[in-house]
N, C-alpha and C positions, 0 to 999 in steps of 0.2 A: 573467407569469402568463397562462395560456390558459383558455378556457372551452369546454366541450363542448356547452353548450346556450345560446347567447347569447339566443335568443328569450325566455328566462325573465325577462329584464329588463323585459319589458312589465308584469310584476306590480307593478313600482315605481309604476305609475300608480294603483295602489290607495291610495298615500299621499295623493292629492287627496281621495278619499272620506273618509279618516280625518280630514283637516284640516277638511273641510266639516262633517262631523258634530260635530267638536269645537267649532267656532265657533258652530254653531247651538244647541248645548246651553246653556241658561241657567246663568249663574253666579251670578244674584241669588238671595238667600235672603230669605225673609219674616221680618220682626222685629215683635214686639208692642211697641208704645210707648203712652204714656198720652194723648198728644195729637199732632196734626199741625201745629198752627199754629206751633210752635216751629221747624219745619224750613222754613217758608216764607221765601222771600227769600234763602236761603243761596246763595253762589256755587257754581259747579260745582267739581269736583276739579281742582286746579291742576296735576296731573301732566301730563306731555307725552303726546302720542299714542304715542310709542315705549314709554314706561313702561306705558301702558294695554295696549299690545300684548303686552308681556312678561308681564303678568298672566295672559294667556290661554294661555301656554306652561307647562303643568304636567308633572310627572314621568310621569303616565299617558300623555300624549301622546308624550313621548320614548320610553318603553318600547314603545309600540305601533308607532311608526315603526321602532324598532330591530329588533322582531320581524319586521316586513314585510321589512326590508332583509336580514336574516340568512336568512330563507327563501328570498327571491329569489336571493341569491348561492349558496345550496345547490343550488337547482333549476338554476342555470346551470352546474353541474358544473365549478368552477375546478380547475385542476391547476398545479402548480408544476414546471417543467422543471429537472431536475438533470443536469448534464453527467457522463457516465461514458465510460470507455474501453471500446471494443468490440472483441472478438477472436473469431475463428472457433472456437478451442479454447484452453482454459486447463488447464494441468497444474501442480498444487501438490505439490511433493515435500518432505516433512518428514523430517529425519534422525531415526530412531528407535533409534539405537545407544545402548550403555550410557552413554557419556560425555555424552549429552544430559540425564542425571540430575544433572549438576553444579549445585550451588547458585550463585546470583548474589547481587550485593550487595543487591538488594531482597527477598531471601528466597524468590523464585521459582526455578524450574529453567530451564535452557537450553531445555528442550522446552516449557515453559509460555510462555516468550517467543516461541518460533517459532509456537505456536498463535495467539497474538494477532496476530502479523504475518500469518499465513495467513488469519485472519478479516478483517483489514483488506484484504488483496488480494482476497478474494471480494467485499467490498462495493465495491471500486474498479472491478472489471471486470465487464462483461456478456459472456457467451460462449454460443455455440450448444451447446457440451458442455464440462463441467468434470470432472476426475478428481482424486482424492487418492491419493497413493502415500506409504506409510510406508517409508522407505528404510533398509536395513541389509544385513547379510550375507545375510539372508534377507528380501528385500523383499516387501511385501504390498499389495494394492490395498484401500484403505480404502473407496472408493466409486466406482462407475461414474458416468457423467454423470447428475446429478440436479439438483433445484432448490437454489438457494444456501442457503436456510434449512436443508434437510436436511443439506447439506454442512457447514455450521458446527456443527450438533449433533454430527455424526460426528467432527469434528475435536476437539471438546471432551470427547468420551467416550474419546478414544484415550489411550494412555500409552506411554512409551518401553519398548523391549524390553531384554533382557540380551545381545543379539547384538553382534557387532563391526560395523565400518564395511563398507558396501557399496562396489562398484566401479561405474564409469560403464557398463561392460558389463552389469552386473546391472540398471542403470536402464533402459538401452536395451531390454533384453529384456522387462522388465516393461511398458514403454510400448508395445512391439510387440503385447501382448495386447489393447490398446484402441485400435489403429489405427496405431501407429507415431509416432515423434517428429515427422514432417512434418505430422501432423494437428493439432498444437498450436502455434498461433502464439505463444503465451506460455507459457513454462516458468519457474517460480519455484522455486528450490532453497533450502531453509532448513536449514543445517547449522552444526556448530562447527569444520569443517576444510575446506580447499580440496579440490576434485575436479578431476582432470585430465581433459581431453577432453570436456567438456560441449558439447552443441550450441551453435552460435554465437548462437542466439536465446534461450538460457537465462541467467537472471540468478541469481547466487549471493548470498545474504544470510547473513553469518556471525554466530553468537552464541557468543562465546568468553570470556565473563566467568568469573572464578573460578580461583584457583590451586590446584595439586594436588600432593600428595606421596603416592606409592602404591608398592605391591609389584608389580613387573612380572614376576617369576619366583620360583617356590618349588619345590624338590624335596628329597627325602630319600634318603639312601644308608645301608643298613644296614652297620654295621662287621662285617667278616669275621672279624678276629682278636681282637676285644674286644667287650664289651657295648655296647649303645646304638647311636645313629645319628649321622650328620653331616648337617646341613641346609645347603642352599645357598639364599641369598636374594639377589635383586637389587632395589634400591630406587631410585626416580626422585624427584628434587626438581625440580619444574617451577615453581619460584618464583624471584623476584629476590633472595632473601635466604638466609642460612644458616639451617638448620633443626636444632634440637636435639631428637632424639627417641629412641626405642627400639623394637626389634622383639622380640616375645615368641613363642617356639616352645613349643607345648603338644601333649602326646599324650593329653590327657584326664585323666591322673592326675598327671603331673609337668610341669614347665616350666623353661625357661631363658630368660634375657633378655640382649640385647646393646644397649648404649647407642651411639648413632650421632650424628655431626656431619656433616650433608650440606651440601656447597657448592651455591651457586645454580646451577640448570640442569645438574645432575650426575646421572649414573647410577653407583651404587656396588654392588659385589658382595661378599658376605660368605660364609664358610664357618663355621658355628656348631656346635661339638661339643655333643652331648647324650648324655653317657655313661650316665646313669641311666634312660634311656627303655626301656620294654618294650612300647610300644604299636604299633599298626599304622596308626592314623589321626592325622595331624598338622595343626595349624593355625598359620599365621604371622600374627601381628597386629601392625600398625604403630600405636603409641600416639601418633598425631598427628591431631587433628581437623582436617579441612580441607573444601574445597568438594565433594569426591567421596568418600563413605564406602565406596563399593562396592569399591574397590581397596585398602582398608586391611586387608583380610583375605584370605588365600588358603589353599587346602586341598591336602593330598597324602595318598595312601594307598599303603602298600606292598602288593605283589601277594601277599597271603596272607589267610586268613580273620581276621576280627577276633575271633572267639570262640576260647576255649582248647579244644583237642581233647584228650581224655582217653581213655587206653587202660587198661582194667581187667584185672588178673590175679588170680584168686581171687574170693572173694565180695564183691559190691558193698555199700558201706556207706551207708546213707541219710543219716547225719549229715554225712559227707564231701561227698556230692552236694549237699546243702542248703547247706552252707557255701560250696561252690564256686559254685553258682548265685547266691548272694547277693553274690558278689564280682564275677564277670565272666560274660558269655555262655559257655555250655559246650555242647560237642557231643562225644558219645561216639563213638569210631571203632573200627573193627574191624581196622585195620591199625596195628601198632605203629610202622611207619615214618612214619605220618602224624600221630603224637601229639606234642603239646607237653609233656604230663605223663603219666607212667606211674604207676599206683597198684597196688602188690602187697599183697594182704591175706591173711596167714597162709598163704603158699604158697612153697615153695622155687622158685627160678628160676635159670636159667643166667645167665651174666654178660651185662649190658646195657652196651654200650660207649659209647652216645651218649644225650644228653638228660638230662632231670631226672626222677628216680624217687623216689617215696615208698614205703618198704617198712615194713609194719606187722607186726611179729613174724614176719618172713620172712628167710630166708637167701638169699645169692646166691653162686653158684659162683665161687670165686677171690677172694672179697671178705669174706664173713662166714659163719661157721658157728655155729649156735645150740647152746647147752648146756642145762644144768638151769635149772628155774624156781626163784625164790627170792622171799621177801617183800621188798617195797620199803619203805624208810623215808622220811624227808623228802626232798623234791626240791629241789636246789640248781642254780642257773644257773651253770655254769662259764664260759660265754661270754655274759654278759648283754648285750653290745653287738652281738651277732650280728644281722644283718638279719632272720633267721627268728624271733627272739625280741623284735622291736621292739614296744613298747607292751604287753608281757605281764608278768605277775607269777607266777613259778614257785612261789612259796610257796603259792599257791592250788591246786596240782595234788595230786591224790590217786590213788595207784596201788596196787592190792592186791598184785600180784606182777609181776616182770619175769623175762625169760629172759636168763641170761648169754650173752655171745657172744665168739667168738674171731675178731678181725679179722686178715685176712692181708695188708692194705695199710694204709698210714698213714691215720689218721682224726682227727677233732677231736670231742671230747665237748662237746655243748652243754648237756645236762641230765644230772645225776648223782645217785645215791643210794648213800651209803656207799662212794664211790669207783668205783662201777660205772656205766658209761654207760647212760642211759635214752634219750636222743636223740643221735644221732651223725651226722656228716657225712663223706662221702668225696668229695673235689673234686680233679678233675684237668682237663686241658686240654679234654677232650671230653664230660665228664659231671659231674653233681652227684647224689649219692646220699645220701638222708636215711633213717636207720634209727631207727624207734620200736620199742624192745625189749619192748613190752608190748602185750597185746590191748587195742584201743581200748575195747572194751565193758567191760573190767575197771577202767576209770579213770573219773574225773569229768569228763574233758575235754569230752565231747559236750554236757554241760549247763552249762559255764561260758561266761562272755562272752569268755574268751580264745581259745576254739576257733575261732570265725570270724576272729579276728584272725590266729591261727596260719596258717589256710588262706590268707587274703588275703596275708600275708607270703610264703608259699610261691609263690603265683601271681606276685607281684612279682619273685621271684627266677628266674622262668622265662627260659630262653634260647629264644625262639620259633624255630620252624623257619625257616631263611633264606628270605626272600622272593625271588622272581625278580628279576633285575637289570633292572627296567623303570622308567624315569623319565618316563613319559608322565603329562601333567597335563591331562586333557580339559577343554575350554572349552564354554561354552554355545553351541550351534550345531553341535557335533560329534556324530556318532552313535557311541555306546559299544557295543561288542559284549558280549553277555552269555554267549557260548559258553565252554565249558571250565570251567565252575564248578558243574556238576551240574544236576539237574532243579529248575527254578525253583519256589519255593513262594510268594514275595511280593517285591514291589519297592516300598519306601516312602521318603518323604523324611524330613528331620530331625524333622518334626512327626508322623511315623508315618502320613502320609496315602498311600494307594495311588497308584501311578503307573502310567500306561499304557506299554505297550511292544509291539513287533512280535513276535508269537510265530512268524511265518513266517520273518522275517529274523534273529530273536534279537538285536535292536538296541534301543537306548533313546536318545531325544533329550531331554536334560534341559531343562526350561523355564526354570530359574534356577540361579544358583550355590548350592553347599551340599554337604552330605554325604548321600548316598543309601544305603540298606541293601538288599542283594540277599540273600535267604534262599533257600538251596537244601538238597538232602539232603546236601551235603558241607560245610555250615556257612554262616556268615553273612559276606558280603564287603561292604566299604565301596567305594562309587564317589564319588569326590570330583570336583566340578566347579567351575571358576573362571570369572570373566568373562574375555573375550579380553584378552590382554596388550596388544594395540594400543590398547585404549581408555584405558590409563593415559597414553600419550604423546599429549598434547593438541595439540601442534604449534601453539601459539598465535602464534608468531613467524614463521611461514612466509608469504612474500609470495603474494599472489593476483593473477591477471591481471584486468584490467578486463573486465567482461562486455559483450557487444554487445547492446543493446536494439533489438528490432525496431520498425518504425514502427507505432504503434497509432492506429487511428482512434478519434475520440470520438463517442459517441452520447449521447442524452438519455433520461433516465428521468423519467417524469411522476409526480409525487407528488400524489395527490388531496387537496383541501382541504375538500370538501363535508362529510365527517363532522364536522369541527371546527365549521363554520358551523351545521350542524344542531343540534349540542349547544349552541351559543351561543343559537340561537333558542328551544330548550326552556327554558334557564335564564332568559332574559328573560321568557318567557311565565309561568313560575312566579313571578318577581318582580312582573310586572304584576298577577297574580291576587291576590297578598298585599296590594299597595298599594291595589287597588280595593276589597277587602274592608274594609280599615281605614278608607277615606274614606267608605264606605257606612254605617257604623255610626251609629245615631241619636244626636244630642247629648243629653246629660243635662240635664234642667231642675233648676236649684237650688231647693230648698224654701225 
């Protein structure tokens, strides 16, 4: 212990004055007695001189001496020297990549453990300048040289990113912006994986608790000769045991599941058929809870709009439009070649050789010729299990009259009345034609609960315009181009929150994984973004080279004790006041 003002100890001489006043103060009390002769001739108090001396030492005296001592020590400004390591420059580099979100055995994350270690390092070293760097594929400087208290607060306010791992070159470039690697005598790197080529005076501290099972790759290919898609999935088991799990592929409406048995430390690849899919946005989900949930789900979108593009021929019908929009996002297009669904309403048309077409009391050249109108009787489902009639009850349909038709190609009657087709299908390798032989407004279909079901079934049967053969799966940190999709109207995330993008460069840097929606004058497009695949490979078993620690001088930090002593003096003074007040109260005389 050291004292900044040793001369203050002269105040301890005041203890002599306190003792003198104490002993001069009479301790005898007057007593009223009936007579004095009874006290004459009595021997003196047999107690020893030491006992008599102790009678003069009372609590008030001890408290007063304690107050004087505490005040004197406080004025002497005592400090407690604490040994610290001293460096000219300290750089703390904390890994902020996605894998640092991995949960550990104590319920915290690797990043939180690294934060605690960084705070300990800040308390252990004194430095002329200290910097904090969050290290990832896109490193950032958390703080320029500041006071240690500010740095610790900045550390605890930070959080891991969704980026991938950075490289040593990235780190050296970042440190160059604050003076260069040579300006920092001590560099502490906190990460969950080894880094090659670190400076020789850098220390690497690893945080690699937590086993992981995750999806490392996911893509979708549209089937060219048949309906549906085929999904490609790659799964990693980075544990020491076998894992019994399943992967589920969903397009938002339908899903398919594949059970998996993964060997320890293995990477397995699977091709999963999904024949009943009609969607454009797909999600692969691994049904296995583990230490890192972020890689248990990945996304993929085909290069085509997510909304159904409809081309009208003839008068537009508001009931069909409402039912369509209740089922899926819909965009009306002006080019039949861009349409997923063509609707023909009471208009003869030439032959349409490709796509899905709904014809309402309309003829088609080379397929159907309309004849005379006739009264319709009861409606019977001749193909009740057809997908277009799923969950519908044909007995509820009422039609005033239908038009007889002459088909020139093979057809299938789905609904009939008196043996005459009411709803028919022509299906070949390149097209699906559905013919409703009645005027929709002369039926009760628009006001029945079955009509939206009918339209939804029709949408589910669509063969979407083939997507471009693109298998790109953007990751967080990539710049996604927005060109070629039309004039941008909005860009939102899965929670419909607006997202910023560069209008000059027409690019978008997604801040986190998920599904984003780009709306343009040509329709709505899905942009799927995943965490970097490298973050699933945790590399917990890779050897690391021993780091070289530089020689660090030790310095002393002086911890002041006078505030504690001053507080102690105040407490003693309060106690002395209460005790003095209690002894000064007059004695009660008994009646």
